[in-house]
C-alpha positions as CSV (number, residue, x, y, z in Angstrom):
1,M,42.8,-24.5,100.9
2,K,41.0,-26.7,99.4
3,P,40.8,-26.8,95.5
4,L,37.7,-25.3,94.2
5,K,35.3,-27.9,92.6
6,P,34.9,-27.8,88.7
7,I,31.8,-26.3,87.5
8,H,29.7,-28.6,84.9
9,L,29.3,-26.3,81.8
10,T,27.0,-26.8,78.9
11,S,28.5,-27.5,75.2
12,D,27.0,-23.9,74.4
13,E,28.7,-22.1,77.3
14,V,32.3,-23.8,76.5
15,A,31.7,-22.7,72.7
16,L,31.0,-19.1,74.1
17,V,33.9,-18.6,76.5
18,R,36.3,-20.1,73.9
19,S,35.0,-17.8,71.3
20,L,36.0,-15.0,73.6
21,V,39.6,-15.7,73.5
22,L,41.8,-12.6,72.6
23,Y,45.4,-14.2,73.3
24,E,46.8,-17.1,75.1
25,D,50.4,-18.4,75.6
26,A,51.7,-20.8,78.5
27,D,51.2,-18.0,81.3
28,I,48.3,-16.2,80.4
29,L,44.9,-16.2,78.7
30,A,43.1,-13.0,77.7
31,L,39.2,-12.6,76.6
32,N,36.9,-10.1,75.2
33,K,34.3,-10.0,77.7
34,P,30.9,-9.3,76.6
35,A,28.7,-6.9,78.1
36,G,26.1,-8.4,80.5
37,L,28.5,-11.2,81.8
38,S,29.6,-10.8,85.3
39,S,33.2,-11.3,86.1
40,Q,32.4,-12.9,89.4
41,G,29.6,-13.0,92.0
42,G,26.7,-12.9,89.7
43,R,23.2,-13.8,90.7
44,G,20.9,-16.0,89.4
45,Q,21.5,-19.2,87.2
46,V,23.8,-17.8,85.0
47,N,27.4,-18.8,85.2
48,T,29.9,-15.9,85.7
49,L,33.1,-15.6,83.6
50,D,35.1,-16.9,86.7
51,E,33.0,-20.0,86.3
52,L,33.0,-20.1,82.6
53,L,36.8,-20.4,82.8
54,W,36.6,-24.1,83.8
55,A,36.4,-24.8,79.9
56,F,40.1,-24.3,79.8
57,A,41.0,-26.3,82.9
58,K,43.2,-29.4,82.1
59,P,42.3,-32.7,83.9
60,G,42.8,-32.7,87.6
61,K,44.0,-29.1,87.4
62,A,42.9,-25.8,88.4
63,R,41.0,-23.1,86.1
64,P,42.9,-20.0,85.0
65,R,42.6,-17.3,87.5
66,L,41.1,-13.6,87.0
67,I,43.8,-11.1,87.5
68,H,41.2,-8.1,87.5
69,R,37.4,-7.4,87.0
70,L,35.2,-5.5,84.6
71,D,31.5,-4.4,85.5
72,R,28.9,-6.7,84.4
73,D,27.9,-4.2,81.7
74,T,31.3,-3.3,80.6
75,S,32.9,-5.0,77.6
76,G,36.5,-5.6,76.7
77,V,39.9,-6.9,77.6
78,I,40.1,-9.1,80.7
79,L,43.1,-11.0,81.7
80,T,43.5,-14.2,83.4
81,A,46.5,-16.1,84.4
82,K,47.1,-20.1,83.6
83,T,49.4,-21.0,86.6
84,K,49.9,-20.1,90.2
85,P,53.2,-18.2,89.6
86,A,52.1,-16.2,86.8
87,A,49.1,-15.2,88.9
88,G,51.3,-14.2,91.8
89,F,53.5,-12.2,89.5
90,L,50.6,-10.2,87.6
91,G,48.7,-9.6,91.1
92,K,51.9,-7.9,92.4
93,A,52.3,-6.1,89.1
94,L,48.5,-4.7,89.6
95,M,49.2,-3.8,93.2
96,K,52.2,-1.8,91.9
97,R,49.9,-0.2,89.4
98,A,52.3,-1.5,86.7
99,F,48.9,-2.1,84.7
100,S,48.0,0.6,81.9
101,K,44.1,0.3,80.8
102,T,42.2,2.2,78.3
103,Y,38.7,2.4,78.0
104,L,36.1,4.0,75.6
105,A,33.0,5.7,76.6
106,I,30.1,7.6,75.1
107,V,29.1,10.6,77.5
108,T,26.6,12.9,77.1
109,P,25.4,15.4,76.6
110,G,28.9,16.6,75.2
111,A,32.5,16.6,75.7
112,P,33.9,17.0,79.3
113,V,35.2,20.7,80.0
114,P,38.0,20.7,79.5
115,A,38.3,18.3,76.7
116,K,41.0,16.3,78.2
117,G,42.6,16.3,81.7
118,V,42.5,14.5,85.1
119,I,39.5,13.9,87.3
120,D,41.2,13.9,90.8
121,R,38.2,13.1,93.4
122,P,38.2,10.7,96.2
123,L,35.5,8.1,96.6
124,R,33.8,6.2,99.2
125,R,31.4,3.1,99.1
126,V,27.8,3.5,100.2
127,E,25.5,0.5,100.7
128,E,21.9,1.0,99.8
129,G,19.7,-2.4,100.4
130,R,21.6,-5.2,98.5
131,E,23.4,-2.8,96.0
132,A,26.8,-0.9,96.5
133,Y,27.4,2.5,95.0
134,M,30.4,4.9,95.0
135,R,30.1,8.3,95.9
136,V,32.3,11.4,95.3
137,C,33.6,12.9,98.6
138,E,35.6,15.1,100.6
139,P,39.5,14.0,101.1
140,D,39.1,14.3,104.7
141,H,36.1,11.9,104.8
142,P,36.8,8.6,106.9
143,D,36.0,6.4,104.2
144,A,37.5,8.3,101.6
145,E,39.8,6.4,99.0
146,A,41.9,8.4,96.6
147,A,40.9,8.1,92.8
148,A,42.1,9.6,89.9
149,S,41.0,9.2,86.1
150,R,42.7,10.4,82.9
151,Y,40.6,11.3,80.1
152,R,40.7,13.0,76.5
153,T,37.8,13.5,74.1
154,L,38.5,11.7,70.8
155,K,35.2,13.3,69.0
156,E,32.2,15.3,70.0
157,G,29.0,15.1,68.2
158,E,25.4,16.4,68.8
159,G,24.6,15.9,72.2
160,A,27.3,13.2,72.8
161,A,31.2,12.6,72.9
162,L,33.5,9.8,72.4
163,V,36.2,9.7,75.4
164,E,39.1,7.7,75.8
165,L,39.7,7.0,79.5
166,S,42.8,5.8,81.7
167,P,42.3,5.0,85.4
168,E,45.2,5.8,87.5
169,T,43.6,3.9,90.6
170,G,41.1,0.7,90.3
171,R,38.3,1.8,92.7
172,M,34.9,0.3,91.9
173,H,32.8,2.1,89.3
174,Q,35.4,4.6,89.2
175,L,35.2,5.9,85.8
176,R,31.4,5.9,85.9
177,V,31.2,8.0,88.8
178,H,34.1,10.5,87.9
179,L,32.2,11.3,84.6
180,A,29.0,11.6,86.5
181,A,30.5,13.9,88.9
182,V,31.8,16.4,85.9
183,G,28.3,16.2,84.5
184,R,29.0,13.7,81.7
185,P,27.7,10.6,82.6
186,I,28.3,7.4,80.6
187,A,25.3,6.8,78.1
188,G,23.2,3.7,79.4
189,D,24.5,4.2,83.0
190,A,21.1,4.0,84.8
191,R,22.6,3.8,88.3
192,Y,24.9,7.0,87.9
193,G,22.6,9.2,85.7
194,G,23.4,8.2,82.3
195,A,21.1,8.9,79.4
196,L,19.0,6.1,78.3
197,M,18.1,8.0,75.1
198,V,21.0,9.6,72.6
199,G,20.1,11.5,69.3
200,G,16.8,9.8,69.2
201,R,18.3,6.1,69.8
202,P,17.7,4.2,72.7
203,V,20.6,3.0,74.7
204,P,20.2,-0.6,76.4
205,R,23.4,-0.7,78.6
206,L,26.4,0.9,79.9
207,M,28.5,2.5,76.9
208,L,32.0,1.7,78.4
209,H,34.5,-0.6,77.0
210,A,38.0,-1.9,78.0
211,R,39.5,-1.0,74.7
212,A,43.4,-2.1,75.6
213,L,45.4,-3.5,78.5
214,A,49.2,-3.0,78.7
215,F,51.1,-5.0,81.4
216,P,54.5,-6.7,82.2
217,H,54.3,-10.4,81.0
218,P,55.5,-13.0,83.9
219,A,58.0,-14.3,81.0
220,G,59.7,-10.7,80.3
221,G,58.9,-7.5,78.5
222,T,55.4,-5.6,78.3
223,K,52.5,-7.3,76.4
224,R,49.7,-4.8,75.1
225,L,46.3,-6.4,74.2
226,E,43.5,-4.9,72.3
227,A,39.8,-5.3,71.6
228,E,37.5,-3.5,69.3
229,P,34.0,-2.3,70.7
230,P,31.3,-4.7,70.5
231,S,28.7,-4.0,67.5
232,D,26.2,-2.3,69.6
233,M,28.5,0.2,71.0
234,A,30.3,0.5,67.5
235,E,26.9,1.1,65.9
236,L,25.7,3.7,68.2
237,I,29.3,5.4,67.9
238,Q,28.8,5.7,63.9
239,A,25.2,6.8,64.4
240,L,26.2,9.6,66.8
241,G,28.6,10.8,64.1
242,L,31.7,10.0,66.8
243,G,33.4,7.5,64.4
């Protein structure tokens, strides 16, 4: 396979992606992805995170490789591998579900019922025009994919709740669709019925944050990385009394 041609980045783009670094060693590079930045395959003239990773490439070498993805409007911890062996090791660990992912979400109109549990509902992909959606379906549907999401309510306020989520599978939009399916869509999630106003405050984007990631490290042992919610989400959490 031909090596990818490096992407030319502006000094501002280089500064941006370098400011996102959470952790780096000889094998891995972890970033705190902002909301609004596509992991891969974005449209338009704006570079994706995958392309911005050229800022870390050594002369004549490949850029770090994304190990997993986050939705464009989801913020938080995202992991890359700096070497081909590390990418292979982490890719296999991901396939074996050896990664533990923890998310935070603001949901409406209150806490899920019961306040903690597992949403075990198969999902299927649906194409509508140029857009792809996931829908809950029956287990015997020919396109059904098993999907399970563990959750617990951290705090409930007036018309909203802060929920911790741990997906046990990695389907596209899984957490978003599962929460919508139990009547507690994520605030700002226009695609799946999330409220765009909460407590009299506008919600400009999906309020979903990848808070922590634990995984086997290529050099041995387990590594856990965490990222605090971005300011817009943190401010909404406090304003709704969910802090």
